[in-house]
N, C-alpha and C positions, 0 to 999 in steps of 0.2 A: 430474464436472460440467463441461460445456462453458461457455466464457465468451468473448465476443467481445473483451473488453478485457484479459483476463489470460491470454494464450496462453503456450505453452511457450517463453519467451524468456529467462528469467532467467540460466540458466547458459550459454546461447549468448552473451549479451551480456557476461558476465564473462570468458568464455574458459575452456576446459578444458585445463589444463596437467597434465602427468604429475607425480605426487607420490609420495613414499615414505611417506606417511601409512599407518599400520597400524591395523587395526580389531580389537577384541575385545569380548567382553561385560565390562561393568564391574560388579563386585560390591562391596558396601560392606565395605571393610577398615578396621581401626582406624587412626586418624590417627597416625603417628610424628610532584524527581520529574520529569526529562525521561524519557519513555518511547520514543516511536516515531514513525515516519511510515509509513503504508501505501504501498507502491510499486506503481505501475501502469506496467509496463515497456513496454507498447506505446505508451502516451502519452508516456512520459518518455525511453525509449531509442530508440524507432523502429526496432527490429530485429525480425527474424523467425527462427524456429527451423527448421532443415532437417527434412524429412520423415523419419519413422522413429524408433525408440526406441533408446536406448543398449543395448549388449549386455554380458553378463558383469558386470552390476552387481547388487548386493544389492537385491532387491525383497521387501518384506514383504507381509503380508496387505493386500489392497486396502482403501481407506477406513479406514485405521488411523493414529493418531498414534504416531510412533516417536520415541524419545528418544536423543540423542547427547551424550556428554560429550567435549568436544574439549580435549585436553591438549597444549600446546606442549612441545617436547622438553627444555626446561630447567625444567619445573615438576614438583614431586612430586605423585604421585597422592594425591587427598584423598577418602577415603570419605565424608566429611561432605557433599561436593558431591553425590555419588550419593544419599545419604539425603535430602538436601534436594529433589532432583529428583523422587524417588518421592513424597515428601510433597506437593510442589507439584502434580504432575499429578493426584493424587487430589483435592486441594482444588479444582482447576479443574474437573475432571469433575463433582464434586458441585455446585459452583456452577451450572454450566449445567443439570444435571438439576433442581435445585430451582427455578431461574428458569423453565425451560420448564413445570414443573408449575404455578407461580404464574400463568402466562399461559394455562393451559388446554390445553397441548399434551402432557400426560403428562410422565413423567420422562425424556424423550428427552435423550440426551447422546452425546458421541463415545466411541469406545472407544480404548484405548491398547494397545500391544504388551506382552505378558506372557511370563514364562518358564514352564517346565513346572509350577511350583508356583503359578502364578497371580499372582506378584509382578510389579510394573512392571519391564520389561526396559530397562536402560540400556546402549547400545552405546558403547564407548569408542573414540575415534579419536585416535591418537597423531600429533601434528603433525610436520611435517618441520623446522620452524624454532623458534627461541626465541620467547618471547612478544613481544619487541620488534618482531619482523617483522610481527606482526599488529596493531600499534597503528595503522598507517596503513591506512585503509579496511578495518577489521576484518571486516565482514560479507563483503566480496568475497574477501579473502585466505583466510579460513577456509572459505568455501563452495567455493572453487576446489579445495581438498583433499578436502572431504567428497564432492563430486560425482564424484570418481574411484572411490569405493567403492559409492555408493548411487545407485539410479535415483530421483533427487530429483523427477522429474516425476510419480511415481505415488503418493506419500504426503505427508502433512504431517509435518514434523519439528520437534520441540521441542529446540532446541540450546542448551546452556550451554557457554560458553567460559571455561576456568579461566586467568585471567591475573592479573598482579601489580597488583591493585587498580586495574583499568582505570577503573572508575566514579569512584572517589575521586580518581584522578590527573588528572581534568579532561577525559578523553576523552569521557565522558558518552555512551557507547553506550547504556546502559540497556536498550533492547530495540528490535527491528524485527520487523514482521510483513509477510510477502509472500505473495501468493496467485497461482497460475496455474491451468491447466485442471483437472487432477486432484489437485493437491497444493499445496505451499507450505511455509513454515516460520515458526516463531516463535523469535527469537533473543533470549536474555536473558543478561546479563553475570553471572558467578558472584558478583560483589561487590555486586550490587544489594541494597539494605537488606532484611534478611530479613522484616521485617514487611509489606513491600509486594511481595515476590517473587511471591506467587501472583496478586496483582492485575495485575502486569506480565505474567505468563504468560497470564492469562485475556484480557487486552487484546490481546496480540500473537497469541495463537491465534485470537482473534476476527477479526483482520485476515486470518490464514491461511485462515479459513473463508469470508472474503469480506465481513465486516462493515466498514462505514465508520465514521469518527468520528461521534459523536452528542452534540453539546454542548448539547442542549436541556434537560438536567438534569444537575447535577453528580453525581448518584447513579449515572448510567449507567456501566457498565464501559467503554464505548467513549468516554467522556469522561474516562477514568482513574479513575472511581469514587472521587473524593476525598471525596464525601459518604459517611458511614458506612453509609448504606442500601445502597449498591452493588447494582446491578440491571441486568438486560437491559431495554432498551426494548421496548415492544409491537411496534414495527416489526422490530427485530432478532430477537425471539423468533419472530415469524411467518415471517421469512426462514429461520431454522434449522429450522422445522417440516418443511420439504420438502428440507432439505440432505442430500446423499448421505452425509455423514459422521455424520449423525444418523439416517439411514435407510439402513443399509449394503446392504440388499437391493433398493433402488430401482433400476428399470431406466432406462437412458439413453433420452432422447427428443430430438426435434428442438428446436432453440433457437427462442425466440420472436422476434418482430419488433416494432420500435417506430419511430414516425414523429412528428415534431413537425408539427402541422397549424395551429397558431395562429401569428400573425405573430412575427417575430423583433425587431421594433421596437415601441416604445410611446410614447405622448405623455408628455412630461416633466412634465406637470401631474397625471399619474395617481398615485393612492395605492395601487392594486391593479391587477393585470392578470391575465387568464386565461391559463393555460398548458394547452393541449389536446394530448393524446398519443393517437395511434391505435395500439393494440397488438393483437397476435394470436398465437395458438399453436394448432396443430391438436390438441395433446394436452391443452390446458386451461391457462388462466392462473391465477396464484396471487397476485401482488402487484406493485405498481409503487412505486418510490421516486423522489422528487424530491430531488436533492442540490444544495447550493450550494457554491461554491468558497470555502474559507477564505482570508482576506486578511490582509496584514501590518497590524499588527506581530505577529499571532499566530504562534507557532512552527511551526504546521502550515500556514502560508500556501502556497498553490499546490496543495493537495490538497482533497478533497471531504468534505463532512459532510452528515448527514441533515437535510433541511428538513421533509419530510413523507412519508407513505406512504399507500397505499390497498390494501385487500385486494380480491381479485377471486375470486368463487366461481361455479363452474359456468358459466364463460364461456370462449369460444374467441376472441372478438373483441370489442373494446370501445373506446370513446372515453372517456378519463379526463381530468378537468379539475381542475387545482389553482389556487387563488386565491393568486397570488404577490404578496407585499407588499415584496419586496426586502430584508427583514431577514435577515441571516446570523446564525444562532444564536450563534456564537462571537464576533460583533461586533454586539451588540444595538443600537448606535446607528446602524447602516446603514439605508438605505431605498432606494426606487427612484431617488432623485436622487443618492445617494452610496453606492457608486460608480455612475457613469453607465452603465458597461458591466457586466453581470452574466453570469458564466459559470455555467451550470447543467448538470447531468447527469440523465439518467433511466435507472433500472435497471428492467427488466421481468423477473420471475421466473415460471417456469411450474411446473406441479405436479410435475415431475421434478427441480426444483431448478436447472434450467438458467437462466443469466442472460445477458441482452444489455444492453449499455450504449451510450448515445449522449450526446455532449456538444454543447451549443448555447451560442451567445453571444446575449444580448439587450441592446439598447441603446436609449436614449431619443432621440426626434427631436422637434423643435419649435423655437420661437423661440430658446430658451436654448441649445439643443444643435445647431443646424444646422451649426455650425462644428466639431463634434467631430472630432478628427483621429486619425490613427494614433498609438498609444501604445506605448511600451516600458517595461515595469514592472521594478522592482528584482528581481534574482534572489533566490531563497530556497532554502536558507538562505544567509545572507551575514553573516560570513565562512563558508567551507566548506573541507573538506579531502578530500572524497571524491566527492560528487555534489551538484550544484545544479540548480535548475530555472529556465529562462528562459521568460518569457511576454510576448506582445505582442498588440496589437489592431490589425487592419487595417481602415480605413474603406473602402478601395477595393481590389478584387482586382488582382493583378498580380505581377510579378517581385519577389522579396525576397531579401535576403542577410543572414544573421546571422553575425558574425565577432568574434574576440577579438584584441586588440592588447596588446603590452607598452607600458609608458609611454614607451619609446624610439620608438614608432611602428611597430615591426615587427609585422606580422600573424603571429600564432602558430597560429590555428585558424579554419577556416571551418566553422561548425556547421550551416548550412542555406542552401541556395540553390535558386532555382526559383520557378515561379508558385505563389501561394497565394490562397485564397478570402478574401473579406471575413469578419471575425469574429475570435474569440480563438484564438490558437495557443500551444503550449507544447512545450518539448523539454528534455532533460536534457544536462548536460555533466559529464564526470568529471575535468576538470582536465588533460587531455592535449592535446598539440599535434596538428597535422594528420598527423603521422607516428606517432601513438600513444605518444609519449614523455611521461612525467609532467613537468609544468611545475613550476618552483621556486616556493616561497612568494613572495607579493608582491601588489602592486596591479596590476590589469589593467583595460583598458577593453573593453567589448563594444558593438558598433555594429550597428544595424538600418538597412539601406539599402532604401528603397522608392521607388516613383514619386512619392511625396509629399515625399521628402526623407530626411535622415539624422538618426537619434536615437542618442545615446551615453550610457552610464552606466558607473560604476565597480564593480568587484567585488574582493573580497579572498580569495586562496587561501592557506590555512594547511596546511603539511605537518607 
């Protein structure tokens, strides 16, 4: 599945370092609610992957979920983890099949890798380091080693890391779901509470399939399914109905196009505004999503969530209109006045499951807002230890510079410099200085310099 927002950049941005990790099949031997954030690495890291595919790496059957049990070199092998992974993947596969059936799409679901007897196949990766090495930026450090053995761009991986009570120790990794062009991964900590493990896996695999958070109902699995009903939303089921992992024989097609044709500004006395999108695809359109940006103090602030969707049948070109009231589902007290600047995204899906994404900023203009200025928002998460997202709004296009300073006044990193268009901008920072060296824990200042002036905020880095 091609996707203009989730390219093959994850392991390029992490760096591919040689590792002595070893790989083997893991068989079950006798034993001697924070979840995730979906990562959009083009938006957050701003990197690109070199052309060509890795060579001499393990490549499984295409469009198949593969499982990896990652074992640090000081941890004993636990057959119970393997058994749990096999049980979990079956539960998740059944959940998706049942929900697709409920929504009228048949019992479509993903397939996972199996052994010669048809049992779920778990691949064991023996890490190079003790588990303490993986406490800091767990996902990055673990994936650096896994990517030496597997062509991670070609499949979705369900990864469980066996560490010394990482979840309970306050690291709170819980789970992470990441998606790129043809693959992705769902990462779940082995110590995640057993009664919620399949929910975490279903949620993270949802992100790996390309699903966004959906906080319109607590029962939705993409809102963590805290409600006991636990379900896929209509929007997400329709999305998966054409997904290549749910249709493994689907042919690749051209990616669709999308354009915002309605104004990017609105009068501040409005209660609703129309958002018009011109979409097209020569192979046929399937669905359009309207996404809203989650805002603080919600723990997913800075990422996107489902606001609405529209199905498109037997059309190759259309103008789709959403009536936008400014309410962000995860923050129901919001409206068009608060926040005054709204960041939205539109996803267009074609009949081949290809996705194109565009981001837009909308802001109010009028007597009350004529003086709206450039804004620098609080980074999220904050405090952080591995990755944080900066975002800012420019009223006027022009040269900008975003930089980080120590409290002593020493500039330690320049994150962005150059001309920028008016509107909302965001980028990620991994806590390293301009030379790529990790910074120590502490309080830092980040500063946005524009033609309108200088804005400064504080952040906390915890190692």
